[in-house]
C-alpha positions as CSV (number, residue, x, y, z in Angstrom):
1,M,12.7,-26.4,0.0
2,G,15.2,-23.6,0.9
3,V,16.0,-20.3,-0.6
4,G,17.5,-20.5,-4.0
5,Q,16.7,-24.2,-4.5
6,Q,15.3,-25.1,-8.0
7,C,11.6,-25.8,-8.4
8,Q,10.2,-28.2,-11.0
9,R,8.4,-26.4,-13.8
10,R,5.0,-27.7,-14.9
11,G,4.9,-29.1,-18.3
12,G,2.4,-28.9,-21.2
13,E,0.3,-25.8,-21.5
14,G,1.9,-24.2,-18.3
15,D,5.1,-23.6,-20.3
16,H,3.3,-21.3,-22.8
17,E,2.2,-17.9,-21.8
18,D,-1.3,-17.0,-22.7
19,S,-1.0,-14.2,-25.2
20,S,-4.3,-12.7,-24.0
21,R,-2.5,-11.9,-20.7
22,Q,0.4,-10.1,-22.3
23,R,-0.5,-6.4,-22.2
24,D,2.0,-3.7,-23.1
25,G,1.6,-0.1,-22.3
26,R,-0.5,0.7,-25.4
27,Q,-3.0,-2.1,-24.6
28,E,-3.5,-0.8,-21.0
29,A,-4.0,2.7,-22.4
30,V,-6.7,1.4,-24.7
31,L,-8.4,-0.3,-21.7
32,M,-8.4,2.9,-19.7
33,A,-9.9,4.8,-22.6
34,E,-12.6,2.2,-23.2
35,Y,-13.9,1.8,-19.6
36,P,-14.9,4.3,-16.9
37,L,-12.8,2.2,-14.5
38,T,-9.7,0.0,-14.7
39,C,-8.8,-1.8,-11.5
40,G,-6.4,-4.5,-10.4
41,I,-5.9,-5.8,-6.9
42,E,-3.2,-7.3,-4.7
43,I,-4.3,-9.6,-1.9
44,H,-2.1,-10.3,1.1
45,Q,-3.1,-13.4,3.1
46,Q,-1.4,-14.5,6.3
47,L,-0.5,-18.2,6.5
48,D,-1.3,-20.3,9.6
49,T,2.3,-21.7,10.0
50,K,5.3,-20.8,12.0
51,K,7.1,-17.6,11.0
52,L,8.8,-17.4,7.7
53,F,12.4,-17.1,8.8
54,C,12.5,-18.5,12.4
55,S,10.7,-21.1,14.5
56,C,8.6,-18.6,16.5
57,D,4.8,-18.9,16.7
58,S,2.8,-16.6,14.5
59,H,0.0,-15.3,16.7
60,L,-0.5,-11.8,18.1
61,T,-0.1,-10.9,21.8
62,E,-2.0,-8.4,24.0
63,E,1.1,-6.6,25.3
64,G,4.8,-6.3,24.7
65,H,7.7,-7.1,27.1
66,G,10.7,-4.9,26.8
67,S,11.6,-2.7,23.8
68,C,14.5,-1.2,21.8
69,Y,14.7,2.1,20.1
70,R,16.0,2.6,16.5
71,R,16.4,5.3,13.9
72,L,16.4,4.4,10.3
73,R,18.3,6.4,7.6
74,P,18.3,6.2,3.8
75,T,21.3,4.8,2.0
76,T,22.3,4.8,-1.6
77,S,21.3,1.9,-3.9
78,E,23.6,-0.1,-6.1
79,M,22.9,2.6,-8.7
80,G,24.2,5.3,-6.4
81,E,20.7,6.8,-5.8
82,I,18.7,7.4,-2.7
83,D,15.0,6.4,-2.7
84,R,12.9,9.5,-2.6
85,A,10.2,8.0,-0.4
86,A,12.8,6.8,2.1
87,L,14.4,10.3,2.1
88,A,11.0,12.0,2.7
89,Q,10.3,9.6,5.6
90,F,13.8,10.3,7.1
91,Q,13.1,14.0,6.9
92,R,10.2,13.6,9.3
93,N,12.8,13.0,12.0
94,L,10.9,10.1,13.6
95,G,12.2,7.5,16.0
96,Y,10.9,3.9,16.2
97,R,10.4,1.7,19.3
98,Y,10.0,-2.0,18.9
99,Q,8.3,-4.1,21.6
100,S,9.3,-7.7,22.0
101,A,6.9,-10.5,22.7
102,P,8.0,-13.8,24.2
103,G,7.4,-16.9,22.1
104,V,6.4,-14.9,19.0
105,S,9.6,-12.8,18.4
106,C,13.3,-13.4,18.6
107,L,16.7,-12.0,17.5
108,V,15.6,-12.5,13.8
109,E,12.8,-10.0,14.1
110,L,15.1,-7.6,15.9
111,D,17.5,-7.9,12.9
112,E,20.2,-9.0,15.3
113,E,20.5,-12.5,13.8
114,P,20.4,-13.7,10.1
115,P,17.2,-15.2,8.9
116,H,16.9,-19.0,9.3
117,E,15.9,-21.5,6.6
118,T,12.6,-20.6,4.8
119,N,9.6,-22.2,6.4
120,S,8.9,-25.2,4.2
121,E,5.2,-25.4,5.0
122,A,4.6,-21.8,3.9
123,L,6.5,-22.4,0.7
124,A,4.6,-25.6,0.0
125,T,1.3,-23.8,0.5
126,T,2.3,-21.1,-1.9
127,L,3.2,-23.7,-4.5
128,T,-0.1,-25.4,-4.0
129,F,-2.0,-22.2,-4.5
130,S,0.0,-21.5,-7.6
131,E,-1.2,-24.7,-9.1
132,M,-4.8,-23.8,-8.2
133,M,-4.3,-20.5,-10.2
134,K,-2.7,-22.4,-13.2
135,A,0.3,-20.2,-12.7
136,R,3.8,-21.1,-14.0
137,V,6.2,-21.7,-11.2
138,V,9.6,-20.0,-11.7
139,D,12.7,-22.1,-12.2
140,E,14.4,-20.9,-9.0
141,I,12.9,-19.1,-6.0
142,H,15.0,-16.3,-4.4
143,F,14.1,-13.8,-1.8
144,M,14.5,-10.2,-2.7
145,R,14.5,-7.1,-0.6
146,K,11.9,-4.3,-1.0
147,I,12.6,-1.0,0.8
148,V,10.2,-0.2,3.7
149,V,10.2,3.5,4.6
150,D,7.8,3.7,7.5
151,G,9.8,1.8,10.2
152,S,7.5,-1.2,10.2
153,N,10.4,-3.5,9.6
154,T,13.5,-3.4,11.8
155,S,15.8,-4.1,8.8
156,G,14.4,-1.3,6.6
157,F,13.3,-3.8,4.0
158,Q,10.8,-6.6,3.4
159,R,11.9,-10.0,2.1
160,T,9.8,-11.1,-0.8
161,A,10.1,-14.1,-3.2
162,L,8.5,-14.4,-6.6
163,V,7.0,-18.0,-6.8
164,S,4.9,-18.1,-9.9
165,M,3.5,-16.0,-12.8
166,N,0.9,-15.8,-15.5
167,G,-2.0,-17.6,-13.9
168,S,-5.7,-17.2,-14.5
169,L,-9.0,-17.3,-12.6
170,D,-12.5,-17.7,-13.8
171,V,-15.0,-15.3,-12.1
172,N,-18.6,-15.4,-13.4
173,G,-17.5,-16.6,-16.8
174,K,-14.8,-14.0,-17.2
175,E,-11.0,-14.7,-17.1
176,I,-9.1,-12.7,-14.6
177,S,-5.3,-12.7,-15.1
178,I,-3.0,-13.5,-12.2
179,I,0.2,-11.6,-12.9
180,S,2.2,-13.0,-10.0
181,I,2.1,-15.0,-6.7
182,C,4.7,-14.2,-4.1
183,L,5.7,-15.4,-0.7
184,E,6.7,-12.6,1.7
185,E,7.0,-11.6,5.4
186,D,4.4,-9.4,7.2
187,A,5.4,-6.2,8.8
188,C,5.4,-5.1,12.5
189,R,2.1,-4.0,14.1
190,K,1.7,-0.3,15.0
191,V,0.5,0.2,18.6
192,E,1.2,3.9,19.4
193,T,2.1,7.1,17.5
194,T,3.3,10.4,18.8
195,D,4.8,13.4,17.0
196,A,8.3,12.2,17.6
197,E,8.0,8.4,17.8
198,I,6.1,5.4,16.5
199,T,5.9,2.2,18.6
200,Y,5.6,-1.2,16.9
201,R,5.2,-4.7,18.2
202,L,7.3,-7.5,16.8
203,D,4.6,-10.2,17.0
204,R,3.3,-9.7,13.5
205,L,6.7,-9.2,11.8
206,G,7.8,-12.3,9.9
207,I,4.4,-14.0,9.6
208,P,4.3,-15.6,6.1
209,L,2.1,-13.9,3.5
210,I,0.9,-15.0,0.1
211,E,0.7,-12.0,-2.2
212,V,-1.6,-12.5,-5.2
213,A,-1.6,-9.7,-7.9
214,T,-4.2,-9.6,-10.6
215,G,-4.1,-7.9,-14.0
216,P,-6.1,-4.6,-14.6
217,D,-9.1,-6.7,-15.6
218,M,-11.9,-5.2,-13.4
219,H,-14.1,-2.4,-14.7
220,D,-16.9,-2.2,-12.1
221,P,-16.7,-1.7,-8.3
222,E,-18.9,-4.7,-7.6
223,E,-16.7,-6.9,-9.8
224,V,-13.7,-5.9,-7.7
225,M,-15.4,-7.4,-4.6
226,E,-16.4,-10.6,-6.5
227,V,-12.8,-11.2,-7.7
228,A,-11.5,-10.6,-4.2
229,L,-14.1,-13.0,-2.7
230,R,-13.2,-15.7,-5.2
231,I,-9.5,-15.5,-4.5
232,G,-10.1,-15.4,-0.8
233,T,-12.3,-18.5,-1.0
234,L,-9.6,-20.4,-2.9
235,L,-6.9,-19.4,-0.4
236,R,-9.1,-20.7,2.4
237,A,-9.4,-24.0,0.5
238,T,-5.7,-24.7,1.2
239,K,-6.6,-25.1,4.9
240,K,-3.3,-23.2,5.7
241,V,-4.5,-19.6,6.1
242,K,-5.4,-17.5,9.1
243,R,-8.9,-16.2,9.5
244,G,-10.3,-12.9,11.0
245,I,-9.9,-9.2,10.5
246,G,-6.4,-8.2,9.8
247,T,-5.3,-11.6,8.4
248,I,-6.2,-10.7,4.8
249,R,-5.7,-7.3,3.2
250,E,-6.3,-5.9,-0.2
251,D,-4.4,-3.2,-2.1
252,L,-6.5,-1.5,-4.9
253,N,-4.9,-0.1,-8.1
254,I,-7.5,2.3,-9.6
255,S,-7.4,4.3,-12.8
256,V,-10.0,6.3,-14.7
257,P,-9.7,7.8,-18.2
258,G,-7.6,11.0,-18.0
259,G,-6.5,10.2,-14.4
260,A,-3.6,8.5,-12.8
261,R,-3.1,5.1,-11.3
262,I,-3.7,5.4,-7.6
263,E,-3.0,2.6,-5.0
264,I,-5.3,2.3,-1.9
265,K,-3.5,0.1,0.6
266,G,-4.7,-2.1,3.4
267,V,-8.4,-2.5,2.8
268,Q,-9.6,-5.2,5.3
269,E,-13.3,-5.5,4.9
270,L,-14.5,-7.2,1.7
271,R,-17.9,-5.4,1.7
272,L,-16.2,-2.0,1.6
273,L,-14.2,-2.7,-1.6
274,P,-16.9,-1.3,-3.9
275,L,-17.2,1.9,-1.8
276,Y,-13.5,2.5,-1.8
277,V,-13.3,2.0,-5.6
278,Q,-16.3,4.3,-6.2
279,N,-15.0,7.0,-3.9
280,E,-11.6,7.0,-5.7
281,M,-13.4,7.1,-9.1
282,N,-15.4,10.2,-7.9
283,R,-12.2,11.8,-6.5
284,Q,-10.2,11.4,-9.7
285,N,-13.1,12.5,-11.9
286,M,-13.5,15.6,-9.7
287,L,-9.8,16.5,-10.2
288,I,-10.1,16.0,-13.9
289,R,-13.2,18.3,-13.9
290,I,-11.2,21.0,-11.9
291,K,-8.4,20.7,-14.4
292,G,-10.8,21.4,-17.2
293,I,-12.2,24.5,-15.4
294,L,-8.8,25.9,-14.7
295,E,-7.7,25.4,-18.3
296,E,-10.9,27.1,-19.6
297,R,-10.2,30.1,-17.4
298,G,-6.6,30.2,-18.6
299,T,-5.4,29.9,-15.0
300,K,-1.6,29.9,-14.7
301,P,0.5,28.0,-12.1
302,A,0.4,30.1,-8.9
303,A,3.6,31.7,-7.9
304,F,4.6,30.6,-4.3
305,E,4.9,34.0,-2.6
306,P,4.0,33.4,1.0
307,V,3.0,36.3,3.3
308,D,3.1,36.2,7.1
309,V,-0.3,37.3,8.3
310,T,0.0,36.2,11.9
311,D,-0.6,39.7,13.3
312,I,-4.0,39.9,11.4
313,F,-5.2,36.6,13.0
314,K,-3.8,37.2,16.6
315,D,-7.3,37.9,17.9
316,C,-9.1,35.3,15.8
317,E,-11.7,33.2,17.7
318,S,-10.9,30.0,15.7
319,K,-9.8,27.3,18.1
320,V,-7.6,25.8,15.4
321,I,-5.7,29.1,14.8
322,K,-5.6,29.9,18.5
323,G,-4.0,26.6,19.3
324,A,-1.4,27.0,16.5
325,L,-0.5,30.5,17.7
326,N,-0.3,29.3,21.3
327,D,2.3,26.7,20.1
328,K,4.3,29.6,18.6
329,G,3.0,28.8,15.1
330,K,2.4,31.2,12.3
331,V,-0.3,31.9,9.8
332,I,1.0,32.1,6.3
333,A,-1.2,33.2,3.3
334,V,-0.7,32.5,-0.4
335,R,-2.8,34.0,-3.2
336,L,-4.3,31.6,-5.7
337,S,-5.5,33.7,-8.7
338,G,-8.2,32.0,-10.8
339,F,-9.0,29.2,-8.3
340,K,-12.3,30.7,-7.0
341,G,-15.0,28.0,-6.8
342,V,-12.8,25.0,-7.1
343,M,-11.4,24.9,-3.6
344,N,-14.8,24.0,-2.3
345,G,-17.6,24.7,-4.8
346,D,-20.6,23.3,-6.6
347,S,-22.3,22.3,-3.3
348,G,-19.2,20.4,-2.2
349,K,-18.6,18.5,-5.4
350,L,-15.4,20.4,-6.1
351,R,-12.9,20.0,-3.2
352,L,-9.4,21.0,-4.3
353,G,-8.8,22.5,-0.9
354,S,-9.1,19.1,0.9
355,E,-6.6,17.7,-1.6
356,M,-4.1,20.4,-0.9
357,A,-4.6,20.0,2.8
358,Q,-3.7,16.3,2.6
359,R,-0.5,17.1,0.8
360,A,0.3,19.9,3.3
361,R,-0.1,17.5,6.3
362,T,2.7,15.3,5.0
363,K,5.0,18.3,5.4
364,G,3.9,19.0,9.0
365,V,1.2,21.6,8.2
366,K,-1.8,20.9,10.4
367,G,-4.5,22.5,8.2
368,I,-5.4,24.9,5.4
369,F,-8.1,27.6,5.4
370,H,-9.3,29.0,2.0
371,S,-11.8,31.7,0.9
372,D,-14.3,29.3,-0.7
């Protein structure tokens, strides 16, 4: 079945959406207020077929043979807007090198040739899994383009097709909603990173992936692992999926009352899922607690008034500061009135400083020192 060809819709109950799975924004808000955790997962499983848009094999290689160098730049959308994430990545001024691999990459992966006909075996496997999830197959399957900002796709976007929606899965007597099942292509594999350049290998680009997205139905870290295990077991039952570390990855969408929905991408080990979920719960609850402390103090937003204090630190014994100054860097200080004890306080339970440092690193700052 090719791109855009019509699929036969299942009859009977499959034509009627289960009202229990139709959640609007107000219902999700109620869920977040009722439970200490609300979590949904996206599972990406590689299929053991040829590549999705060419006839190359879909296995990984130990080394690349030859490479090409590219730079990606953001362009305006049909709405005349530039994606903010793409613009931020472009401002990092990175170049991208792509290593070829004989037998597992071709001109399609290099974006020098249009994609071929969709791999029929990969599409059939996705349709089979959709039936296993009791999901309603869409009338027509079309591949869409999702922007990729990190250079892991030579074209700057990922091809994804929505195959089915509104399925369900029973896990320990509880119904877990399956929002969507998609067929998409995997990204390049990162092999080396420097300050100015990222090197990718084309062997993984184009390997077919089934993407399974659940509803926000999990409210316990252990339950997240149980749902992921159940979906993974059913995917293996198709006999068409790859096995091993890196062939299946989970993205976690985590919310706590009063917090924000945070996505943790690319978790590969099933046993670590509860730990990732619990750590993110702790992090968000810590930030909510810090917010309450600052509000009680009447702390106002800090004015950004940087002061160059390089001369004060020129004889500092810190290796970090010495290294920065030797590279012709500077030491810049900013006063944060009312933030005492929350940058790193309560025996390490309040760590706003580490949160700020992570944000600063995305802008090229190598680290932050604070008085706590």
